[in-house]
C-alpha positions, 0 to 999 in steps of 0.5 A: 383355131389359127390366126394368120397375118402380117406384122405390117397390118397387126403390129407385134405389140398389139398381137402380144397384147391381144394374146395376153388379154385373151389368156390364149394358150398356144404357139405364135410363129413369127417368120421373118426374112432371115429367121423364124421364131416361136413364142409359146404361151400358156393362159396368156403368159409367155413360158418359152421361146425358140429360134432358128437363128444361131445367134440366139442359141443358148450357148452363143448367148452365154458366150456373148454375155461373158458367162462361159468361154468358147472352150466351155461351150465346145465341151458342153456341146460334146456332152449334149451330143453324147447324152442328149441333155439340155445344154443349160443343165450340162453347163450347170453340171460342169459348174460353168453357171449355177441354176439361178443364173441359168433361169435368169439368163433363159428369161433374158434370152427369151426376152431378147429374142422377142425384142429382136422381132420388134425391129423386123420391118416385115414378117408373117405370123401364125398363132396356133391355139392350144398347140405346144410342142412336146419338147423339153422346155424350162418354164418361164414366166415373162412380164408381157407388158414390160416386154411390149414397152421395152420392144416399142422403146427399142423400135424407137431407138432403132429408128434413131440409130439408123439415122447414124448407121443407115446400113449394117455394112457401114464401117466404124473407125476410131477417131485419133487422139480421143481417149475413152472416158473412165465411166464408159460402159465396159461392153462399149469399151470392149466394142471400141477395142474391136473397132479397127476401121476395116470391120463393118457392123455385121462383122463386129456383131458376129465377133461379139456373138451379139445381135446387130441392135446391141452392136449398133447401139454400142456404136451409137454411144461411141459415136455420140461420145466422139470416139468413132466415126461411121464410114460408108460401105467399101464394097459388097459383104463378103460371103466368106466373112465368118471364115475370114473373121476367124483368121483376122481375130487371132484370139483377140475376141476370145480375150475380150470375152475372158476379160468380161467373164473375169469381171462377172466372176469377181462381182459374184465373189467367185475368186478362184474362177476369176483368177484362173480366167485372167491367168488363161488370158495372160497365157493366150496374150502375154504382155497385152496392156489390157490383160495386164491391167485386169490381172492387177485388178483381179490380184488386188481385189482377191487379196483385199477380199481375203484380208476381209475374211481373215486370211492376212499375211501376219496371221499364223495358220494352225492345223485343227487336227494332227497331220496324221489325221488329215491324211485321209482328207481329199486335198489337192496338191496345192492344199497338200503343199500348204498343209505340209508347211504349217508348223505353228510358227510360220505366218501366211506370208512366210508360207506363201513366200516358199510356195511355188504358187503365185501368192494369190493361189496361196491365199485362195488355198488358205481360204479353202482350207479354212472353209473346210475347217482344216485350219484356223488362224491366230495372230 
């Protein structure tokens, strides 16, 4: 059995509610003006979604949220093409994200895809009962009631946002002399950095690999905060916008993503990855004030965390076994250098001072060696 209709005559909220309460199993196909989405249900529960909109591909979604970089995505896609594996599994395999994060983000991606359909002014729908595609899917159990409530709220927000932004071709421009407040959301702060008085909302959304709603909502917040004004479109949307934007960007957007990724890694206590990411950002854009500020923050945060873990400048490291017995251990060149300087007399600060590495690298190496029980510390 199949059910066909238009979302103008049967709203998405009513449609999802009916499918849930009827405990339907099958595929709901939503066809809008620019995209087609599939929602897969099993006994009334949403277990997965799919979309032909490139902005909703898993890789682009993870780039937008700062979990992976464009380079990590490129490498993962190459592996996927060669071995025909699920992209999420590849990203876990190359240690870009872990299994728990993958499950969380897959659920979030599925929810965001459905939320986007709540904003469609018109779309056709077809529900094909008892049909689920024979493809690999990571099973999800989504709270349909919560999705409906959030989707309806976003639709209300969208109507309010459109009063300020009647067209996505409108151009936001920063107001001179206005300083962003300290409590401004980090994503809104990064969006503000991209506002240059030339790019329209569609172009900003593309640069961020984000949906128009999320970008427009961020601009709405910035407008309400008195940081930007909204200018009318200056002309037709350029057909070659994607190509031109890549030239205009000159690495700036990737820097912003790296700063976001650094913040996420710090919150997850993945200090080495955070340190590597911010160092890469400094290489790409040396002297940039925002990068330097984040660099100082990362350095201070890591050294503070090392101190809490007992890796303190005045403490003296000692080998747990003679150096001859450590020869068979699989150590990196950095670890090997630090191990070779441990003599039972030099403290952490002294060894870090003679090391060719940055002090943060030295402290991270001490932490890694301590975790592997190759060294201990005494005061």
